[in-house]
Each structure stands twice: as structure tokens, then as C-alpha cells.
C-alpha positions in Angstrom: 207.8 -10.9 -6.7 207.0 -14.4 -8.0 207.1 -15.8 -11.2 204.6 -17.5 -13.2 206.7 -20.5 -14.3 203.6 -22.7 -15.8 204.0 -23.9 -19.1 200.7 -23.4 -21.5 197.9 -25.2 -21.4 197.4 -28.3 -24.2 194.2 -30.0 -25.3 195.3 -33.6 -25.3 195.6 -35.8 -22.5 197.4 -38.7 -21.0 195.1 -41.8 -21.8 197.5 -44.7 -20.4 200.5 -44.8 -18.4 203.2 -47.4 -18.1 206.7 -47.6 -16.0 208.7 -49.7 -16.4 212.1 -50.1 -15.3 213.9 -47.5 -17.3 211.4 -45.8 -19.0 207.9 -44.5 -18.3 205.8 -44.9 -21.6 202.8 -42.4 -22.4 200.2 -42.7 -24.4 198.4 -39.6 -25.5 194.9 -38.7 -26.7 195.6 -38.4 -30.2 197.6 -41.7 -30.5 200.9 -40.3 -29.9 203.1 -42.1 -27.9 206.1 -41.1 -25.5 209.1 -42.5 -23.8 210.6 -40.9 -20.9 213.9 -41.5 -18.7 212.9 -42.0 -14.9 216.3 -39.7 -14.1 214.8 -37.3 -16.5 211.7 -37.1 -15.0 212.7 -36.9 -11.5 214.8 -34.0 -12.8 212.3 -32.7 -13.9 210.3 -32.4 -10.6 208.0 -29.3 -10.9 207.2 -29.3 -6.7 208.1 -27.1 -4.3 210.6 -29.8 -2.5 212.7 -30.0 -5.8 212.1 -26.5 -7.6 212.3 -23.0 -5.3 208.6 -21.8 -5.9 210.0 -18.0 -6.2 213.1 -18.7 -9.0 211.6 -22.1 -10.6 215.4 -23.0 -10.1 215.8 -26.7 -8.7 216.7 -27.5 -5.3 217.1 -30.9 -5.6 220.4 -32.2 -5.6 220.3 -34.3 -8.9 223.7 -35.3 -9.7 224.0 -37.3 -6.6 220.5 -39.4 -7.8 220.2 -42.6 -7.5 221.5 -44.0 -11.8 218.9 -46.8 -10.8 216.1 -44.7 -9.7 212.5 -45.6 -11.1 209.0 -44.8 -11.6 207.7 -46.9 -9.2 204.0 -45.5 -10.4 202.7 -43.5 -13.1 198.3 -42.5 -13.0 197.1 -40.1 -15.9 194.9 -37.3 -13.6 193.2 -36.0 -16.3 193.3 -32.1 -16.7 195.2 -31.9 -13.7 198.4 -33.7 -15.3 200.2 -36.8 -14.5 201.1 -38.4 -10.8 204.8 -40.0 -10.4 205.8 -42.1 -7.9 209.7 -43.0 -7.2 211.9 -45.4 -5.9 213.6 -42.6 -4.1 209.8 -42.3 -2.1 209.2 -39.1 -3.8 206.0 -38.5 -5.3 204.5 -34.9 -7.7 202.3 -34.4 -9.9 203.9 -32.7 -13.9 201.3 -30.3 -15.4 200.0 -32.4 -19.2 201.8 -29.0 -21.2 205.3 -29.3 -19.9 205.5 -32.8 -20.8 203.6 -32.3 -24.2 206.4 -29.8 -25.1 209.1 -32.5 -24.6 207.1 -34.5 -27.0 206.9 -32.3 -29.6 210.3 -31.1 -29.6 212.8 -28.7 -30.5 213.0 -30.0 -34.2 208.8 -29.7 -34.6 209.2 -26.5 -36.3 212.1 -27.7 -39.1 214.8 -25.1 -40.1 213.3 -21.9 -38.3 212.7 -21.3 -34.5 209.1 -21.1 -33.5 207.2 -17.9 -34.3 210.1 -16.9 -37.2 208.5 -16.0 -40.6 211.7 -15.9 -43.2 210.7 -13.5 -45.7 211.4 -11.7 -49.4 210.9 -8.1 -50.6 207.6 -9.3 -52.1 206.3 -10.8 -49.0 206.1 -6.8 -47.4 207.0 -7.5 -44.1 205.9 -5.1 -41.2 207.0 -4.7 -38.3 206.6 -1.4 -37.0 206.0 1.0 -33.5 205.2 4.5 -32.2 207.9 4.9 -28.8 204.8 6.6 -27.3 202.2 3.7 -27.6 205.0 0.8 -26.4 205.4 3.3 -23.1 202.0 3.7 -22.7 201.0 0.1 -23.7 202.5 -3.3 -22.7 200.6 -5.2 -25.1 202.0 -3.0 -27.9 205.4 -3.4 -26.9 204.8 -7.0 -26.5 203.3 -7.2 -30.5 206.1 -5.2 -31.5 209.1 -7.5 -30.0 207.3 -10.4 -31.7 207.1 -9.0 -34.5 210.6 -8.7 -34.1 211.0 -12.0 -33.1 208.8 -12.9 -36.3 210.9 -10.8 -39.1 214.5 -10.0 -37.4 213.4 -6.2 -37.7 211.4 -3.6 -36.1 211.2 0.4 -37.0 210.0 2.3 -34.0 209.1 5.9 -34.7 209.0 8.8 -32.5 212.1 8.9 -30.8 213.6 12.1 -30.0 216.0 14.0 -32.1 218.6 13.7 -29.8 221.8 12.0 -29.1 220.8 9.7 -26.7 217.5 9.3 -27.8 217.6 5.5 -28.1 217.6 5.9 -24.4 214.0 6.2 -24.2 213.5 2.6 -25.7 216.1 0.6 -23.8 215.0 1.9 -20.5 211.5 -0.6 -22.0 213.9 -3.2 -22.4 217.0 -3.6 -20.2 220.5 -2.5 -20.1 222.4 -1.3 -23.6 225.6 -3.0 -24.1 228.7 -1.0 -24.1 231.7 -2.0 -26.2 234.8 -0.3 -26.9 232.9 2.0 -28.5 231.1 3.4 -25.7 227.5 2.8 -24.8 226.3 4.6 -28.0 228.7 5.3 -30.7 228.4 7.5 -33.8 227.8 6.3 -37.4 228.6 9.4 -39.4 232.0 10.4 -42.2 234.8 10.8 -39.5 238.1 12.5 -40.8 240.0 10.1 -38.6 237.7 6.4 -39.3 237.8 3.7 -37.1 235.8 1.9 -38.6 234.6 1.7 -42.2 230.9 2.5 -41.1 232.1 6.2 -39.9 232.9 6.5 -43.7 230.5 8.4 -46.4 231.2 4.7 -48.8 228.7 1.8 -49.5 228.7 -0.9 -47.1 227.9 -4.5 -48.3 225.1 -6.5 -46.1 226.9 -7.4 -43.3 225.5 -8.6 -40.0 227.6 -6.6 -36.6 231.0 -7.5 -34.7 231.1 -11.1 -35.7 234.2 -10.8 -33.7 233.3 -10.4 -30.6 232.5 -12.6 -27.5 230.0 -13.0 -27.9 228.3 -11.6 -31.1 225.8 -8.6 -30.4 222.0 -9.7 -30.7 220.7 -6.9 -31.6 221.8 -3.6 -33.5 220.2 -0.1 -32.7 220.0 2.4 -35.0 218.9 5.7 -34.6 218.5 8.6 -37.1 219.5 12.1 -35.9 220.1 13.6 -39.8 219.4 11.9 -43.2 220.0 14.2 -45.5 222.6 13.5 -47.6 222.3 12.5 -51.1 221.8 8.5 -51.0 222.7 6.9 -47.6 219.4 4.5 -47.9 219.2 2.1 -45.2 219.0 -2.4 -47.2 217.9 -5.1 -44.8 218.1 -9.1 -45.6 216.5 -12.0 -43.9 219.7 -14.0 -43.5 217.7 -16.5 -43.0 215.4 -16.6 -45.9 218.8 -16.3 -47.9 219.9 -19.5 -46.4 216.9 -21.6 -46.7 217.0 -20.8 -50.1 220.8 -21.4 -50.9 219.4 -25.0 -49.0 216.6 -25.5 -51.7 219.4 -23.9 -54.5 222.4 -25.4 -53.9 222.3 -28.4 -50.7 226.1 -29.0 -51.0 226.5 -25.5 -50.4 224.8 -24.9 -47.6 226.3 -27.9 -46.0 229.7 -26.3 -47.0 228.6 -23.0 -45.4 227.4 -25.3 -42.1 230.5 -26.3 -41.6 233.5 -24.2 -42.8 234.1 -22.1 -39.6 236.4 -18.7 -41.1 237.2 -16.5 -38.5 236.4 -12.7 -38.2 239.3 -9.8 -36.4 238.9 -5.9 -35.8 242.1 -4.2 -34.6 242.3 -0.6 -34.0 245.0 0.9 -32.2 243.6 0.6 -28.5 242.3 -3.2 -29.2 242.1 -6.5 -31.0 239.4 -8.7 -31.0 239.1 -12.1 -32.6 235.9 -15.1 -32.9 235.2 -17.6 -35.4 232.2 -19.3 -36.9 230.4 -20.6 -40.0 228.3 -18.1 -42.2 225.2 -20.2 -41.3 225.4 -21.8 -37.7 223.0 -24.5 -36.6 221.6 -25.6 -33.4 221.5 -28.7 -31.8 218.1 -29.4 -32.9 219.3 -28.5 -36.5 217.4 -25.1 -36.8 218.4 -22.4 -38.2 220.7 -20.3 -35.1 222.8 -17.8 -36.7 223.9 -15.8 -40.3 227.7 -14.4 -39.9 228.8 -12.2 -43.2 231.4 -9.4 -42.7 233.4 -9.0 -46.0 235.8 -6.2 -44.1 236.7 -8.5 -41.5 236.6 -12.1 -41.8 239.6 -14.0 -42.9 239.8 -18.3 -43.6 242.7 -20.1 -43.0 244.7 -21.9 -46.0 242.8 -24.9 -45.4 243.8 -27.4 -48.3 242.3 -25.9 -51.8 240.1 -28.4 -52.9 238.1 -27.0 -49.1 238.2 -23.6 -50.2 237.0 -24.2 -54.1 234.0 -25.5 -52.2 233.8 -23.0 -50.0 234.4 -20.1 -52.0 231.6 -21.2 -54.5 229.0 -21.8 -51.7 229.7 -18.0 -50.2 229.4 -16.5 -53.8 226.2 -18.5 -54.0 224.9 -17.3 -50.5 225.6 -13.9 -51.1 224.0 -13.6 -54.5 220.9 -14.6 -52.9 221.7 -11.8 -50.1 222.2 -8.9 -52.3 219.7 -10.5 -54.7 216.8 -7.1 -55.0 214.0 -9.7 -54.3 215.4 -10.3 -51.0 216.9 -7.0 -50.0 214.4 -4.0 -48.5 215.8 -0.6 -49.2 214.8 2.6 -47.6 215.9 6.1 -45.8 215.5 6.2 -42.0 214.2 9.4 -41.1 215.0 11.9 -37.8 213.4 10.5 -34.9 213.3 6.9 -36.3 215.1 3.9 -35.0 216.0 0.7 -36.7 216.3 -2.5 -34.2 218.1 -5.7 -36.6 218.4 -9.0 -34.8 222.0 -9.3 -35.9 222.0 -12.9 -35.6 219.6 -12.7 -38.2 219.1 -10.0 -40.4 222.0 -8.9 -42.7 221.7 -5.0 -42.9 224.1 -2.0 -45.0 223.9 1.0 -46.8 224.6 2.8 -50.4 227.3 5.5 -50.3 226.2 8.7 -49.5 228.4 12.2 -50.2 228.3 14.3 -46.9 229.2 17.8 -49.0 225.5 17.8 -50.2 223.3 17.5 -46.9 224.3 15.6 -43.4 223.9 11.3 -42.5 224.1 11.4 -38.7 222.8 7.9 -36.8 223.2 6.7 -33.3 223.9 3.5 -32.7 224.0 1.0 -29.5 223.9 -3.1 -29.0 221.9 -5.1 -27.0 222.7 -8.7 -25.8 220.4 -11.5 -27.0 219.1 -12.3 -23.9 218.2 -9.5 -22.2 215.6 -8.7 -25.2 214.5 -12.5 -25.7 213.9 -12.4 -21.7 211.7 -9.1 -21.7 209.6 -10.6 -24.8 209.0 -13.7 -23.0 208.0 -12.7 -19.7 205.9 -9.7 -21.1 204.1 -12.9 -22.9 203.6 -15.0 -19.7 202.5 -11.7 -17.7 199.5 -10.8 -20.4 198.7 -14.5 -21.2 
């Protein structure tokens, strides 16, 4: 099956194109100017000689292109795109939207990725779906995954109240990630707990498993029983908390993006370690990942003045995370599943008393590229 690899359309057109040594300059109909390197353009060539039509992967040996390669001819073709000829004799045509996307660049959306919305409790974020509906209608599934991307969480109702009920949802998306805890793990009070999630204690807002490489992309938490006293779930938009910290304390924000604590998990059979900042930015300066794990983080004995800045910034950040204005609280019901973006959402729970009722969840993980790929392919197929 071939994939439609054409980008979305754009309303702007190229009104003028000029090729000079080392640069191609485009003037768009909205007045914006774009300057592109000849080698970059040659590497992006979309024709069948340069890219495999089935996979979209490059056939061209880009590493061997002449470093003095030039564009010898540049001609706008209206809505059909831009036609270029190169000094190596190759001629091709570029879709407008592909060039326009390069002009907009990744930094155009500010600190959030396209499609994401930071939220507080007062914003009333709602991301809900019924399992039966998303099984029957791909468009409903796409809407649910878009809501997950926008808010960082999705509540799915109607799962079977059985041990492997998560599998019904996973079959729609892709494989679950197996860890040292297995494919699915029980989250309930155990006499010999190997993790604090397997106790009735309260859990502060946290991201799961920052000690793994890579850190799991999504957490799937399925409720089987929840009639114990207490045991409410909490979720906080870590990106909204990071944005608030940046507004209140810009220096503290920078401190948490630059300081890299370690995270560690140890039991009789497993030793897992990783490191990274509490607030991580991508190459474009956008929010990429939030890490908080009171149970597993540790930091080197850095200079006291460095740690002073770090501890103050961390306190300011966690104060925001735990502020009721940022933290949703609710009680999962049997058959409900919470899907959480583990690079963004911080989740926790209140303490519960197992002697007064029961609380039993099943939990699994899904890699980030698995779910993200499915969402994007669904969007392409459904237009």
C-alpha cells in the first residue's frame, strides 16, 4: 500500500524566484521572502528519481552531492509549485506547501507544538471518548487522538472490566511497550511492594519512569475496581505549569532547563538510570518534556550556589504543579481508562484505605512514536 506523502496545500504563491551562487531567493504573494541553499533543495527533491514513491525515503546519495552544486534555473509554476534545474543536470518540481512549511519554521508556534493547548482547571479541558465509538469510526478515533495531543490526556470509557481490557484500545493504535514489569502491571496495594505505586500511600504529581531510556511516551491506566475510601486521581498540565513558571520567574525557568538531575530505579533484578532537565526544550526552543519524580530523582553535589538556584526553582515549579488551580482531581470508575502523555502530563493520586473497599488498576505503556504515527497517518487518510 502506498502512502500519500504530499503535504497540505497553502493559499500563498511564489511570485518571483531568483537563483544566485549559493542561494535561491523566493518572494511569496504575501510579501515574505525565503532564502534556500541549493544543496538543501536538492536533498528535498520529491520526484521518483530522488525518492522512492512507495516509502518516501531518499534514493539520492545526498552525502556525495558536489559541495558547489548550484540551481541554474528557478521558475514559479503557480499552484503547481516551483520548478528548479540544478548544475548536476537534475530537474524537479516542489509542492508549494513543502516550501512554505520550511519558511514558517518550527519556532513559529512559540513554546507549544502545533495543535497543543496549555490548560488550567478553570479552562475545563475535556478529552473523552467511548471505546465502542472509536472502534467503529476512524474519524472518532482521530478526534480522540487529536484531543490527547492538544491537552495531554484522554479519558476512554467502556473498556471491559477484565485484566487485559487495555488490549482492546491498544489494538487500535499499536503495540504496548514491555518493561521489566511485563506488558501490563497491576497497580494495587501489595504486601511486598516493589514500587510505591503498589502501596496505598498518596503519590505526588509525577511523570512515570524518567529513569528509563527512552522514557515511556504514554501511560495507559485502566480502572478495574475503585471503591476504596480515597484513591482519587490527579492530573496537571506540566507545560502549563512550565509556562507559568517562566512568567513568574524567568531565571528559575532557565535554571530548570539547564540543570540535569539523575533518575534511578533499583530492585533485586533491575537497575535503571537516566538523566535530564525537569523542563526540557527542543532545538527550536519549544517545550519538549517535563520530568518530575520525587521518588527517583537525585542530583550531583554541585556547587552550593548552583544548587541554591536549582532548589529554589524546583520549589517554585512544584508549588505551581500542586496549586489546585492547575490540578484536576477525579475518581476513575471501573471500565474507564486514562491515557496520559508522559512527556507532558503529571499525574498522582490521593491516599486510600484498602481495608475499606478496593482499588485495582492495570497499567501499560506505549511509545511516543507509536501513537504519534497513528494519529498523523489517520489524519492523512481522512484528509
